[in-house]
MARFIFI-697678 format. One record per residue (C-alpha): x, y, z. Coordinates in steps of 0.05 Angstrom, whole numbers, padded with zeros to 5 digits, always signed. Layout:
BEGIN
XYZ...
//
This chain:
BEGIN
+00287+03156+03922+00334+03104+03893+00311+03120+03823+00327+03193+03834+00397+03177+03860+00411+03130+03802+00387+03182+03752+00433+03234+03783+00492+03187+03780+00478+03172+03707+00473+03246+03690+00537+03265+03727+00581+03209+03701+00566+03216+03626+00626+03173+03608+00669+03179+03546+00672+03117+03501+00744+03103+03522+00723+03110+03594+00665+03062+03585+00714+03012+03557+00760+03019+03617+00703+03012+03667+00674+02953+03628+00740+02916+03632+00744+02930+03707+00673+02904+03718+00687+02840+03680+00750+02829+03721+00712+02842+03785+00657+02793+03767+00707+02740+03746+00747+02746+03810+00734+02697+03865+00781+02722+03918+00793+02677+03977+00851+02677+04026+00872+02615+04063+00936+02581+04084+00966+02528+04039+01017+02493+04083+01011+02417+04093+01029+02372+04150+01094+02355+04114+01112+02429+04113+01103+02433+04188+01142+02368+04200+01202+02398+04164+01203+02453+04217+01194+02410+04279+01243+02353+04287+01249+02298+04341+01227+02294+04396+01168+02335+04370+01113+02302+04330+01064+02339+04286+00992+02313+04290+00938+02320+04238+00906+02387+04228+00847+02397+04274+00777+02393+04244+00748+02449+04287+00808+02496+04285+00859+02507+04229+00919+02489+04272+00968+02431+04279+00978+02403+04350+01050+02387+04368+01064+02331+04417+01130+02308+04447+01158+02238+04450+01186+02257+04519+01116+02271+04545+01074+02219+04510+01014+02225+04556+01016+02301+04565+00976+02318+04503+00996+02375+04457+01055+02416+04480+01046+02468+04426+01002+02490+04368+01023+02515+04300+00978+02554+04253+00977+02603+04195+00952+02672+04214+00914+02681+04149+00867+02623+04169+00848+02656+04235+00860+02731+04227+00862+02752+04154+00870+02826+04168+00882+02864+04102+00946+02903+04098+00959+02970+04066+00958+02937+03997+00892+02901+04012+00919+02830+04018+00928+02797+04086+00998+02780+04105+01010+02707+04126+01053+02684+04183+01067+02615+04212+01056+02624+04287+01073+02573+04340+01055+02578+04414+01067+02529+04471+01014+02504+04520+01027+02562+04567+01013+02614+04513+01086+02632+04500+01105+02648+04429+01155+02597+04403+01165+02635+04339+01133+02675+04282+01155+02661+04211+01139+02702+04149+01104+02662+04095+01074+02713+04048+01064+02788+04044+01052+02841+03991+01061+02904+04031+01091+02957+03984+01141+02980+04036+01168+02911+04052+01194+02889+03984+01266+02866+03987+01290+02926+03947+01259+02979+03993+01278+03012+04059+01350+03017+04036+01348+02947+04007+01328+02917+04074+01252+02918+04071+01241+02844+04076+01296+02833+04127+01270+02888+04172+01202+02854+04172+01234+02788+04192+01272+02822+04247+01208+02853+04273+01169+02788+04278+01229+02753+04311+01214+02796+04372+01153+02754+04390+01193+02693+04411+01189+02684+04486+01132+02733+04496+01065+02710+04524+00997+02721+04491+00969+02748+04557+01019+02806+04558+00998+02874+04532+01039+02889+04469+01063+02959+04453+01101+02981+04391+01156+03031+04403+01164+03083+04349+01225+03117+04380+01293+03124+04346+01326+03068+04386+01324+02997+04360+01333+02932+04396+01313+02883+04341+01376+02842+04347+01380+02843+04423+01340+02810+04478+01265+02822+04481+01247+02882+04523+01192+02882+04576+01169+02940+04618+01122+02929+04677+01095+02866+04645+01085+02899+04577+01120+02869+04517+01155+02926+04480+01166+02914+04406+01212+02959+04365+01175+02987+04305+01200+03002+04235+01206+03073+04211+01163+03090+04150+01122+03026+04161+01083+03042+04224+01015+03025+04194+01038+02958+04167+01073+02940+04232+01010+02952+04272+00970+02908+04225+01022+02853+04232+01019+02857+04308+00943+02854+04307+00943+02795+04259+00992+02754+04301+00957+02769+04367+00887+02757+04340+00907+02690+04310+00944+02667+04372+00887+02692+04416+00836+02649+04380+00879+02586+04389+00891+02604+04462+00817+02610+04475+00798+02547+04439+00855+02500+04461+00893+02529+04520+00834+02546+04564+00844+02620+04574+00821+02685+04543+00860+02722+04492+00899+02784+04514+00869+02830+04463+00797+02814+04485+00800+02817+04561+00864+02856+04576+00903+02846+04640+00868+02812+04697+00846+02849+04759+00892+02843+04819+00871+02830+04891+00882+02890+04936+00920+02861+04996+00910+02925+05036+00834+02919+05035+00805+02883+05096+00740+02892+05135+00712+02844+05187+00646+02819+05160+00597+02765+05179+00574+02709+05134+00504+02739+05128+00535+02806+05107+00577+02771+05054+00515+02739+05026+00481+02806+05021+00539+02845+04990+00558+02790+04940+00624+02768+04972+00593+02698+04977+00552+02673+04919+00491+02630+04936+00442+02590+04895+00384+02551+04924+00346+02504+04878+00284+02468+04902+00258+02399+04883+00203+02431+04841+00255+02472+04802+00295+02409+04787+00232+02374+04763+00219+02433+04717+00287+02429+04682+00278+02354+04670+00207+02362+04643+00198+02329+04575+00259+02285+04582+00272+02213+04603+00292+02240+04671+00224+02269+04687+00183+02240+04745+00237+02192+04769+00250+02226+04836+00194+02207+04884+00217+02255+04939+00217+02312+04890+00144+02300+04875+00123+02293+04948+00165+02350+04976+00168+02402+04920+00191+02461+04964+00247+02424+04997+00318+02446+04980+00349+02400+04928+00415+02437+04932+00443+02498+04967+00507+02520+04931+00558+02569+04959+00621+02599+04928+00672+02650+04953+00738+02676+04926+00789+02665+04981+00848+02704+04953+00813+02769+04974+00833+02779+05047+00765+02804+05070+00731+02741+05043+00786+02691+05059+00797+02713+05131+00722+02716+05145+00710+02645+05121+00774+02610+05143+00795+02651+05203+00861+02689+05207+00907+02631+05224+00879+02582+05173+00877+02636+05120+00952+02649+05130+00967+02575+05127+00926+02565+05063+00959+02623+05028+01028+02599+05048+01010+02530+05021+00988+02563+04955+01059+02569+04928+01034+02563+04855+00991+02625+04864+00927+02590+04845+00860+02625+04847+00829+02592+04908+00755+02581+04918+00713+02557+04975+00655+02517+04947+00605+02483+04992+00536+02452+04987+00477+02434+05030+00412+02398+05015+00399+02331+04981+00451+02338+04926+00524+02349+04949+00577+02375+04902+00619+02312+04912+00600+02239+04907+00618+02180+04951+00672+02156+04903+00704+02225+04898+00781+02225+04894+00812+02284+04931+00858+02326+04888+00822+02310+04823+00770+02348+04783+00698+02342+04809+00651+02313+04756+00591+02352+04783+00625+02420+04782+00652+02464+04726+00673+02537+04721+00672+02583+04662+00686+02656+04646+00669+02692+04583+00648+02628+04549+00714+02593+04565+00714+02534+04613+00769+02535+04666+00802+02475+04698+00772+02473+04768+00811+02424+04811+00802+02401+04883+00861+02422+04926+00857+02361+04972+00839+02405+05030+00776+02407+05072+00778+02473+05110+00752+02484+05180+00703+02538+05163+00700+02593+05214+00640+02628+05185+00590+02587+05145+00518+02564+05146+00503+02500+05185+00484+02432+05156+00535+02432+05099+00543+02364+05066+00607+02385+05029+00659+02440+05039+00722+02439+04997+00778+02483+04972+00785+02487+04896+00837+02520+04853+00843+02549+04783+00913+02553+04752+00943+02623+04754+00963+02615+04680+00891+02601+04658+00878+02674+04640+00820+02678+04689+00803+02747+04715+00777+02744+04787+00749+02814+04782+00701+02795+04726+00637+02754+04732+00643+02679+04725+00595+02621+04726+00596+02558+04770+00560+02500+04736+00528+02445+04777+00513+02383+04736+00452+02343+04757+00444+02272+04729+00384+02227+04733+00378+02154+04714+00316+02119+04688+00315+02043+04693+00355+01995+04735+00390+01944+04689+00416+01990+04634+00392+02058+04659+00383+02117+04612+00424+02176+04639+00398+02247+04629+00438+02307+04652+00420+02379+04662+00458+02436+04696+00442+02496+04739+00487+02557+04740+00509+02603+04795+00536+02670+04770+00586+02701+04817+00624+02767+04817+00661+02791+04880+00653+02865+04897+00697+02910+04854+00724+02945+04916+00767+02883+04931+00807+02890+04866+00853+02938+04830+00831+02941+04757+00885+02957+04707+00863+03000+04649+00833+02965+04589+00883+02952+04534+00883+03008+04483+00864+02984+04413+00920+02986+04362+00884+03038+04320+00874+03084+04379+00947+03077+04398+00964+03099+04327+00919+03161+04334+00947+03179+04402+01018+03172+04377+01004+03222+04321+00959+03272+04356+01007+03329+04342+01009+03312+04267+00933+03306+04267+00925+03373+04301+00972+03408+04252+00938+03376+04192+00869+03392+04219+00887+03465+04226+00915+03466+04155+00852+03433+04127+00808+03483+04165+00849+03541+04136+00843+03512+04066+00768+03503+04073+00760+03575+04095+00800+03601+04036+00762+03559+03986+00695+03579+04017+00712+03653+04006+00765+03651+03952+00758+03723+03931+00796+03750+03991+00859+03712+03974+00852+03709+03898+00838+03782+03883+00911+03802+03893+00954+03759+03846+01017+03766+03888+00979+03748+03952+00949+03687+03919+01017+03666+03894+01048+03672+03964+00991+03634+03997+00989+03579+03944+01064+03567+03944+01066+03568+04020+01010+03517+04026+01040+03473+03971+01107+03476+04008+01070+03452+04071+01037+03396+04030+01103+03374+04000+01147+03376+04062+01099+03363+04120+01044+03320+04090+01089+03284+04039+01157+03272+04070+01145+03283+04145+01075+03258+04159+01076+03205+04103+01006+03226+04081+01011+03216+04006+00947+03182+03985+00954+03127+03933+00912+03086+03886+00937+03026+03927+00890+03047+03982+00832+03045+03933+00850+02978+03901+00866+02950+03970+00797+02970+03996+00764+02938+03936+00802+02873+03948+00785+02874+04022+00711+02885+04011+00709+02834+03954+00737+02782+04003+00683+02799+04054+00731+02829+04104+00728+02893+04143+00765+02958+04129+00779+02966+04203+00855+02961+04192+00852+03028+04154+00842+03061+04222+00915+03048+04237+00935+03103+04188+00904+03165+04218+00937+03216+04172+00912+03182+04109+00844+03171+04140+00836+03244+04157+00857+03264+04087+00809+03214+04056+00751+03239+04099+00765+03312+04081+00772+03295+04007+00706+03257+04006+00671+03318+04035+00703+03365+03985+00679+03322+03927+00608+03347+03939+00629+03420+03949+00687+03436+03902+00701+03372+03863+00767+03336+03851+00811+03398+03851+00815+03406+03927+00859+03345+03935+00895+03346+03869+00908+03420+03870+00925+03430+03944+00935+03366+03983+00973+03318+03937+01048+03320+03955+01069+03294+03887+01025+03346+03853+01059+03399+03896+01127+03372+03876+01108+03379+03803+01087+03451+03816+01156+03467+03844+01190+03430+03787+01151+03474+03738+01173+03537+03775+01246+03514+03771+01237+03498+03697+01210+03568+03683+01268+03599+03721+01316+03557+03679+01276+03577+03616+01264+03506+03596+01217+03508+03535+01147+03483+03549+01115+03432+03503+01049+03449+03470+01003+03391+03455+00943+03409+03412+00882+03413+03456+00841+03361+03419+00898+03311+03425+00909+03327+03499+00835+03316+03511+00841+03245+03483+00905+03231+03521+00870+03248+03586+00828+03185+03581+00891+03143+03589+00889+03154+03665+00820+03121+03668+00847+03062+03629+00905+03056+03677+00857+03058+03736+00814+03002+03706+00875+02958+03693+00901+02967+03764+00833+02950+03795+00826+02888+03753+00898+02865+03763+00891+02874+03839+00837+02821+03839+00862+02771+03787+00937+02781+03785+00957+02804+03855+01031+02790+03846+01035+02827+03781+00990+02883+03809+01044+02899+03859+01091+02915+03802+01038+02951+03761+01023+02997+03820+01093+03025+03811+01064+03068+03756+01053+03115+03814+01120+03144+03835+01092+03164+03902+01125+03107+03940+01193+03124+03913+01186+03199+03923+01155+03200+03993+01146+03133+04028+01219+03114+04017+01247+03184+04008+01283+03165+03943+01320+03108+03978+01309+03058+03922+01346+03023+03867+01362+03061+03803+01303+03037+03758+01252+03067+03806+01292+03130+03816+01300+03137+03741+01226+03129+03729+01209+03181+03783+01258+03231+03755+01232+03218+03685+01161+03234+03707+01184+03298+03740+01225+03316+03678+01163+03308+03635+01128+03356+03682+01183+03407+03670+01167+03406+03596+01091+03398+03600+01054+03425+03659+01033+03369+03707+01043+03316+03654+01034+03257+03702+00972+03286+03736+00936+03300+03670+00953+03238+03629+00976+03180+03674+00955+03186+03747+00904+03132+03766+00891+03166+03833+00873+03229+03795+00825+03189+03752+00791+03163+03815+00789+03235+03842+00756+03259+03778+00702+03206+03786+00691+03227+03858+00690+03300+03836+00627+03286+03795+00590+03286+03861+00600+03362+03861+00535+03399+03874+00557+03470+03860+00588+03508+03801+00628+03550+03850+00673+03586+03800+00637+03650+03778+00625+03664+03704+00595+03721+03664+00559+03720+03598+00619+03754+03567+00665+03697+03589+00686+03663+03525+00639+03707+03485+00684+03739+03466+00733+03745+03525+00787+03690+03527+00828+03720+03584+00816+03662+03634+00819+03609+03579+00889+03631+03559+00912+03639+03631+00890+03570+03654+00951+03524+03654+00907+03463+03663+00864+03475+03600+00804+03471+03646+00766+03530+03615+00734+03520+03548+00734+03572+03492+00661+03586+03508+00680+03604+03580+00652+03541+03613+00694+03509+03667+00714+03436+03658+00716+03416+03731+00746+03347+03716+00809+03384+03695+00807+03440+03747+00861+03439+03800+00832+03499+03838+00892+03545+03829+00842+03603+03837+00875+03644+03782+00809+03651+03744+00773+03671+03808+00823+03727+03819+00818+03750+03747+00742+03750+03751+00742+03799+03809+00803+03841+03790+00786+03907+03756+00857+03910+03729+00856+03840+03697+00784+03824+03678+00774+03849+03606+00697+03854+03610+00702+03896+03674+00753+03942+03642+00712+03951+03579+00645+03959+03612+00670+04007+03664+00700+04048+03609+00632+04049+03574+00595+04060+03640+00553+03997+03636+00535+03950+03693+00558+03878+03692+00517+03818+03714+00543+03751+03736+00524+03695+03689+00488+03638+03724+00463+03598+03665+00531+03576+03639+00533+03500+03637+00597+03477+03670+00631+03417+03639+00645+03359+03682
//
């Protein structure tokens, strides 16, 4: 199978010597590249940003972050963490390189600040967005200060802006003002900052990241049913774990702690430990266990809004030891959720339990800080540590643990909706644009599938083509910002070469829909579907040519054999851009400006004069020579031509008289895509459908006119070899 596919690829590509040279250079550059992304700041760099009383500690070995301590709280541990986003969340941007930000969060998960270190996004150069591209990016990231990692973050794309005002919050949601014409890049920035901060929060602050768990479930205070303790055991309101002596022996088997408990050997079925746990904040559970009066008193005492737990034990192994200090953590107990351990602390309160099993040897109230990020509506695990000692003088200690998994009934909680992923927010925000574009693509597909209906009448074809190109220019290009670019190709190569995911491309739904449609059309019609119908800059050149013809500007004529050689320049440009993107990323940003798409559409001509002059020069060249840029320079067109070689059908009809001797279509083709022998050169075809209309038109097709005059029947030629 693979041999067949490889043979087909070799047959379809058939590269020209100049093209082989360009591809060879690109391959060498790809092999030579060893692309890695990592932060490069040192401890001294961080110290310049944090002055007294703050002290920067050495970078952690297990996490690329610098702890920040305070001379005012010498025994409090780190009060903040500082880290580079590229070390923790190297999400590739539109250009393919991750942006890098210096992020600082305090021990409660609040953002202290976000500082721009490095970025290569095309839209955020200092000269773009009216000369404020870089400053607008800095204003955007300044909005994170004071927000908390546990908050849901939403990016507003409305016309109002609040970048220089106070941070806005709505119903606990952090609202960030976006940047017009940079919506995709802004979403990638937000995801990078939150992902990086979330990883530090999980590892060092003891709570789960916002973007992984969403907002925690809330207790429903209006839900209360009188239940017995036995009923709570059955319905899961009270978690229970019984472990026998034999089970404990089993978990210590093969260790130094095996066979040291005489009673365990003689009474294997006896309960070693009976462990109970219940979440008291839920009124049904809390009132059933504590009684109404004590429940009210406990909740009034809980002014810090801790998550409160009743944990009790029976059997030989109590949860607390004789030297236990009330109000401190309990060495034998630990609690975790989602792989993150929570700080479970005794509340210095031994409740008078109204409903509980008899013979308890310990019954205590425990609390988990409200800022821990714990979600009481999700399953959690209570760990009971069991330690055995072998020997009497210098005993060998061996520890094992048993786990009780506990999840209160969902009916006791109100569950907020899961946070919507950034990419899905982008798709929802643009559903109207996606619907309009989908209808346009469906219409185009129907026309190309049955081109005769539109192409037979020259005036009808002209009206349809100009109307669709007007839609491409205005709606896809300027309004929807859907101009595809070679930057997306080189960016994808850089991202994959670095071993990263292309998931960030999902944040640009318009481009993604166009890319998907174009990839499908490669196999059916070739490169011409995009270049001839869906490229906004190609459409702009079409209208420039129409204006030039109205103004009677003379059209240049380049000898065909010279033009054929000049066409290979676009492949050379493509190879240089791919290689430069990997080895010379800073210079590649400038080299990518060979495409005037950014100036013409992304920034709407709001650029400094050199870029405007270049764009106008390219358009002027198109006024003198039809689609000059597309045919001789465009690297995206070169990539489209390569993709077009996947075409499986010679869909443009030909007759044996085409080119032998009839030259009607050859002379009419403005793209020089039809050879003198009548064969179609699909690499050059932009699918204008003129030749399709001529082929079926009895008033324009010379062979039809002649043969009808002579009364002979025509046959469609199927053996013509189409040129790639």
